[in-house]
C-alpha positions in Angstrom: -42.9 261.4 119.2 -43.9 264.1 116.7 -42.8 267.6 118.0 -46.2 269.2 117.2 -48.0 266.5 119.2 -45.5 267.1 122.1 -46.2 270.8 121.8 -50.0 270.4 122.0 -49.7 268.1 125.0 -47.3 270.6 126.6 -49.8 273.5 126.1 -52.6 271.3 127.5 -50.5 270.6 130.6 -49.8 274.3 130.9 -53.5 275.4 130.8 -54.7 272.5 133.0 -52.2 273.4 135.7 -53.2 277.1 135.5 -56.9 276.3 135.7 -56.4 274.3 138.9 -54.7 277.2 140.5 -51.0 276.3 140.3 -48.8 279.5 140.1 -47.8 280.4 136.6 -44.1 280.0 137.2 -44.6 276.4 138.3 -47.0 275.8 135.5 -44.4 276.8 132.9 -41.8 274.7 134.7 -44.1 271.6 134.7 -44.9 272.1 131.0 -41.2 272.5 130.2 -40.4 269.3 132.1 -43.2 267.4 130.3 -41.9 268.6 126.9 -38.4 267.5 127.7 -39.5 264.1 129.0 -41.5 263.4 125.8 -38.5 264.5 123.7 -36.0 262.1 125.4 -34.0 265.1 126.8 -32.7 264.8 130.3 -34.7 266.7 133.0 -31.4 268.1 134.2 -31.4 270.2 131.0 -34.3 272.2 132.6 -32.2 273.2 135.6 -29.2 273.9 133.4 -31.1 276.3 131.1 -32.9 278.0 133.9 -29.5 278.9 135.3 -27.5 279.7 132.2 -30.4 281.4 130.5 -30.4 284.0 133.2 -26.6 284.5 133.1 -26.9 287.7 131.2 -25.4 291.1 132.0 -28.5 292.8 130.5 -30.9 290.9 132.8 -29.2 292.7 135.7 -31.3 295.8 134.7 -34.5 294.0 135.8 -33.9 293.9 139.6 -32.2 297.3 139.6 -35.1 299.0 137.8 -37.5 297.3 140.2 -35.5 298.6 143.2 -35.3 302.1 141.7 -39.1 302.1 141.3 -39.7 301.1 144.9 -37.2 303.7 146.1 -38.9 306.5 144.1 -42.4 305.4 145.3 -41.2 305.5 149.0 -39.2 308.7 148.6 -42.0 311.1 147.6 -41.1 311.3 144.0 -44.5 309.9 142.8 -46.4 312.5 144.9 -44.5 315.3 143.3 -45.2 314.0 139.9 -48.9 313.9 140.7 -48.8 317.5 141.9 -46.9 318.6 138.8 -49.5 317.0 136.5 -52.4 318.5 138.6 -51.1 322.0 138.1 -51.7 321.8 134.3 -55.2 320.3 134.3 -57.2 322.6 136.6 -61.0 322.4 136.5 -61.4 320.3 133.3 -64.2 317.7 133.5 -62.6 314.4 134.6 -59.5 316.3 135.6 -58.5 313.9 138.4 -58.8 311.0 136.0 -56.7 312.8 133.4 -54.1 313.7 136.1 -54.0 309.9 136.9 -53.1 309.1 133.3 -50.5 311.9 133.1 -48.9 310.9 136.4 -48.7 307.3 135.3 -47.0 308.4 132.1 -44.3 310.3 134.1 -43.9 307.5 136.6 -43.7 304.9 133.8 -40.7 306.8 132.5 -39.0 306.2 135.9 -40.0 302.8 137.2 -40.2 300.5 134.1 -42.8 298.4 136.0 -46.6 298.4 135.6 -47.6 297.1 139.1 -45.1 299.6 140.7 -46.8 302.4 138.7 -50.3 301.4 139.8 -49.2 301.1 143.4 -47.4 304.4 143.5 -49.9 306.5 141.7 -53.0 304.6 142.8 -52.3 305.0 146.5 -52.7 308.8 146.0 -55.1 309.2 143.1 -57.8 306.5 143.8 -58.7 307.9 147.3 -58.6 311.4 145.9 -61.0 310.5 143.0 -63.4 308.7 145.3 -63.4 311.6 147.7 -64.4 313.9 144.8 -67.4 311.7 143.8 -65.8 309.4 141.3 -67.0 305.8 141.3 -64.4 303.6 143.1 -64.7 300.9 140.5 -64.0 303.4 137.7 -61.1 304.9 139.7 -59.5 301.5 140.2 -60.0 300.4 136.6 -58.6 303.7 135.3 -55.5 303.5 137.5 -54.9 299.8 136.5 -55.2 300.8 132.8 -53.0 303.9 133.0 -50.5 302.0 135.1 -50.0 299.5 132.3 -48.1 302.3 130.5 -45.2 301.3 132.8 -44.2 298.5 130.3 -44.7 300.6 127.1 -43.1 304.0 127.9 -39.3 303.5 128.3 -37.5 302.4 130.3 -39.5 299.1 130.3 -38.5 295.8 131.9 -40.5 293.7 129.3 -38.9 295.7 126.5 -35.5 294.6 127.9 -36.6 291.0 128.0 -38.0 291.2 124.4 -34.9 293.0 123.0 -32.6 290.3 124.6 -34.8 287.5 123.2 -35.1 289.0 119.7 -31.4 290.0 119.7 -32.0 293.7 118.9 -30.9 297.0 120.3 -32.5 297.8 123.7 -32.1 301.6 123.0 -33.9 301.3 119.6 -36.6 299.3 121.3 -37.1 302.0 123.9 -37.3 304.6 121.1 -40.0 302.6 119.4 -42.2 302.8 122.5 -42.5 306.5 122.7 -45.1 307.2 120.0 -47.4 304.2 120.9 -47.1 305.2 124.5 -48.4 308.7 123.8 -51.1 307.3 121.5 -52.4 305.0 124.2 -52.2 307.8 126.8 -54.2 310.0 124.5 -56.8 307.3 124.0 -57.1 306.8 127.8 -57.5 310.6 128.4 -60.2 310.8 125.7 -62.1 307.8 127.3 -61.8 309.5 130.7 -63.2 312.7 129.4 -66.1 311.1 127.6 -67.1 309.1 130.7 -66.6 312.1 133.0 -68.9 314.2 130.8 -71.6 311.5 130.9 -71.4 310.9 134.6 -70.8 314.4 135.7 -67.3 314.0 137.2 -66.1 317.5 137.6 -62.5 318.9 137.8 -60.5 319.5 140.9 -61.5 323.2 141.1 -57.9 324.1 141.0 -57.1 327.1 138.8 -54.2 326.9 136.3 -51.8 329.7 136.9 -48.3 330.3 135.7 -46.9 330.6 139.2 -48.7 327.4 140.3 -47.2 325.5 137.4 -43.7 326.9 138.1 -43.9 326.0 141.8 -45.0 322.5 141.1 -42.2 322.2 138.5 -39.6 323.3 141.0 -40.9 320.8 143.5 -40.8 318.0 141.0 -37.6 318.9 139.2 -35.6 316.1 140.7 -38.2 313.5 139.7 -38.5 314.9 136.2 -34.8 314.7 135.7 -34.8 310.9 136.1 -36.0 309.9 132.6 -33.8 312.6 131.1 -30.7 311.1 132.8 -31.6 307.5 132.2 -32.9 307.7 128.6 -30.5 310.5 127.6 -27.5 308.5 128.8 -28.6 305.4 126.9 -29.3 307.2 123.6 -26.1 309.2 123.8 -24.2 306.0 124.2 -22.8 307.1 127.6 -24.0 303.9 129.4 -25.9 300.7 128.7 -29.4 299.9 129.9 -28.0 297.9 132.8 -25.6 300.7 133.8 -28.6 303.1 133.5 -30.5 301.0 136.0 -27.6 301.2 138.5 -27.5 305.0 138.0 -31.3 305.1 138.6 -30.9 303.3 141.9 -28.1 305.6 143.1 -30.0 308.7 142.0 -33.2 307.5 143.7 -31.3 306.9 146.9 -29.6 310.3 147.0 -32.8 312.2 146.1 -35.0 310.2 148.5 -32.6 310.2 151.5 -30.8 313.6 151.2 -32.9 315.9 149.1 -36.6 315.1 149.7 -35.7 313.4 153.0 -38.9 311.3 153.0 -36.9 308.0 153.1 -34.8 307.0 156.0 -32.1 304.4 156.3 -34.4 302.3 158.5 -37.0 302.3 155.6 -34.5 300.7 153.3 -35.0 297.2 154.7 -38.7 297.2 153.8 -37.9 298.7 150.3 -35.3 296.1 149.6 -37.5 293.3 150.9 -40.4 294.3 148.6 -38.0 294.7 145.6 -36.5 291.2 146.3 -40.0 289.6 146.4 -41.0 291.2 143.1 -37.7 290.4 141.5 -37.9 286.7 142.7 -41.3 286.3 141.1 -40.1 287.7 137.8 -36.9 285.7 137.7 -38.5 282.4 138.5 -40.9 282.9 135.6 -38.1 284.1 133.4 -35.9 281.1 134.1 -38.6 278.5 133.3 -39.9 280.4 130.3 -36.4 280.6 128.9 -36.1 276.8 129.2 -39.4 276.3 127.4 -38.4 278.8 124.7 -35.1 276.9 124.1 -37.1 273.6 123.8 -39.3 275.3 121.2 -36.2 276.1 119.2 -34.7 272.7 119.5 -37.9 271.0 118.4 -38.3 273.5 115.5 -41.8 274.3 116.6 -41.6 277.9 115.2 -40.8 276.4 111.7 -43.8 274.0 112.0 -46.1 276.8 113.0 -44.7 279.1 110.3 -45.4 276.5 107.6 -48.9 276.0 109.0 -49.8 279.7 109.1 -48.2 280.4 105.7 -50.3 277.5 104.1 -53.4 279.6 104.9 -52.1 283.1 104.4 -48.8 285.0 103.6 -50.3 288.4 104.5 -48.3 290.0 107.4 -51.4 292.1 108.4 -53.5 288.9 108.7 -50.8 287.1 110.7 -50.4 290.1 113.0 -54.2 290.3 113.5 -54.2 286.5 114.3 -51.4 287.2 116.8 -53.4 290.0 118.4 -56.4 287.7 119.0 -54.1 284.9 120.3 -52.4 287.2 122.8 -55.7 288.6 124.0 -56.9 285.1 124.8 -53.7 283.7 126.3 -53.1 287.0 128.2 -56.0 286.1 130.4 -53.8 283.3 131.9 -50.2 284.1 131.2 -47.8 286.6 132.8 -45.9 289.2 130.7 -42.4 287.7 130.7 -43.8 284.3 129.8 -45.7 285.6 126.8 -42.7 287.5 125.5 -40.3 284.5 125.8 -42.8 282.0 124.2 -44.3 284.2 121.4 -41.1 285.9 120.2 -39.4 282.7 118.8 -42.8 281.5 117.5 -43.9 284.5 115.5 -40.9 286.8 115.0 -39.1 284.5 112.4 -42.3 284.2 110.4 -42.9 288.0 110.3 -39.3 289.0 109.8 -39.3 286.8 106.7 -42.4 288.6 105.5 -40.7 292.0 105.9 -42.1 293.0 109.3 -39.6 295.0 111.5 -38.8 293.3 114.8 -39.6 296.7 116.5 -43.0 296.7 114.9 -43.8 293.2 116.1 -42.2 293.9 119.5 -44.5 296.9 120.2 -47.6 294.9 119.1 -46.4 292.2 121.5 -45.7 294.6 124.4 -49.2 296.2 124.0 -50.7 292.8 124.0 -49.0 292.0 127.3 -50.1 295.4 128.5 -53.7 294.5 127.8 -53.1 291.2 129.7 -52.2 293.2 132.8 -55.8 294.5 133.0 -57.6 291.3 131.7 -58.9 288.9 134.4 -58.3 286.4 135.8 -54.5 287.0 135.9 -54.6 290.8 135.4 -51.8 291.8 137.9 -52.7 295.5 137.7 -56.3 294.7 138.6 -55.2 292.9 141.7 -53.1 295.9 142.8 -55.9 298.4 142.1 -58.4 296.2 143.9 -56.4 296.4 147.1 -56.4 300.2 146.9 -60.0 300.8 145.7 -61.6 298.0 147.8 -63.6 296.9 144.7 -64.3 293.3 143.7 -62.6 291.7 140.7 -66.0 291.5 139.0 -66.7 295.2 139.5 -63.2 296.2 138.3 -63.4 293.8 135.3 -66.6 295.6 134.2 -65.3 299.1 134.8 -62.0 298.4 132.9 -63.8 297.4 129.6 -63.9 301.0 128.0 -60.2 301.4 128.7 -59.4 297.9 127.4 -61.3 298.7 124.2 -59.6 302.0 123.7 -56.2 300.4 124.0 -57.1 297.5 121.7 -58.2 300.0 119.0 -54.7 301.7 119.2 -53.0 298.3 119.0 -55.0 297.4 115.8 -54.3 300.9 114.4 -50.6 300.3 114.9 -50.8 296.9 113.1 -51.9 298.7 109.9 -49.5 301.8 110.3 -46.1 300.6 111.5 -44.5 303.9 110.4 -45.8 305.4 113.7 -43.7 302.9 115.6 -40.6 303.1 113.4 -40.5 306.8 112.9 -38.5 307.8 116.0 -35.9 304.9 115.8 -35.2 305.7 112.1 -35.0 309.4 113.0 -32.2 308.7 115.5 -30.3 306.7 112.9 -29.9 309.6 110.6 
């Protein structure tokens, strides 16, 4: 059977299984199995690739960063980060909302996971915002949006997955995420300020003083050292991303157990259990998506799609904009890792041949998956925020629209100006 027909049938199977409520990991597995069956490839190949595709030293960083994030959440590190951000904002309109964005930025540079960032920061900031007169739907939507910075500001688990798939440097990919991360943070802060002025959301009433800032800095110093140790070690060549994840776990254990003393040995069972559940979910998706990605390569689907797209346009800007629209649509149904593993082999070869940097495409892809985290019906961050804010998905989906639009504007802006993404990686090469 013609590979493109097989591909279309496979995608139809995927979307039908999603729409009838089958978990996304199983949907990808069923789609992969359908593709292999129609291509006269033994179904045993699926099991083989699911196993061997995950046999990577680099992928060990994923469960370790997840565990480090949960340890820091339970050990009081996230609370100290919030207090540190609060000391600099004071009585600015929308101050609590701005603190939420800043706290998510700091925690993103520790956890590498968006849902973990939403859970850690949202548990403190959403009740605080509601208590100070903020709309609970707005509070939940803001935290879900700012929490998505967890996959853009390094270290980032999806960036590791992309770098391995694209066969590029993880360290350089991390460097490429800094400027876009700050741009999206700025866009979210501006959106919060505009909405706060319109709705009358006042600041915390807390005065900004040098002594207050210094005290909060001293309380948060161990938390603030985490990204410096992790990222500094990677960029200085002292250790790899996987080794950095090991160090993050050990550091989080020491600080949480013996310095802050807010985590006990009896708490570790629950922390490890939650980390294992989260890791298991990611790994199952990763295994099936890897198998599907391998089938795409064998069937030469990327080449077919490349020829189809290039028959209409050879403009890299136009192709990137088509990709932005595609990932917006499919992001409503697909999980982050699945999108990365499916879209990278499909679009990266086309764009690299047209002169697009893999780091430029990677950041556009990561931002697209970031938007998917706050896009219903499979917006993972929205589900986490809903549990804390007690809002309905419909209410959160409406409240998230201004933040979604602000982030989309930044994504399109970066499509046209790749130098913003590439500046820091190129600077470190000199």
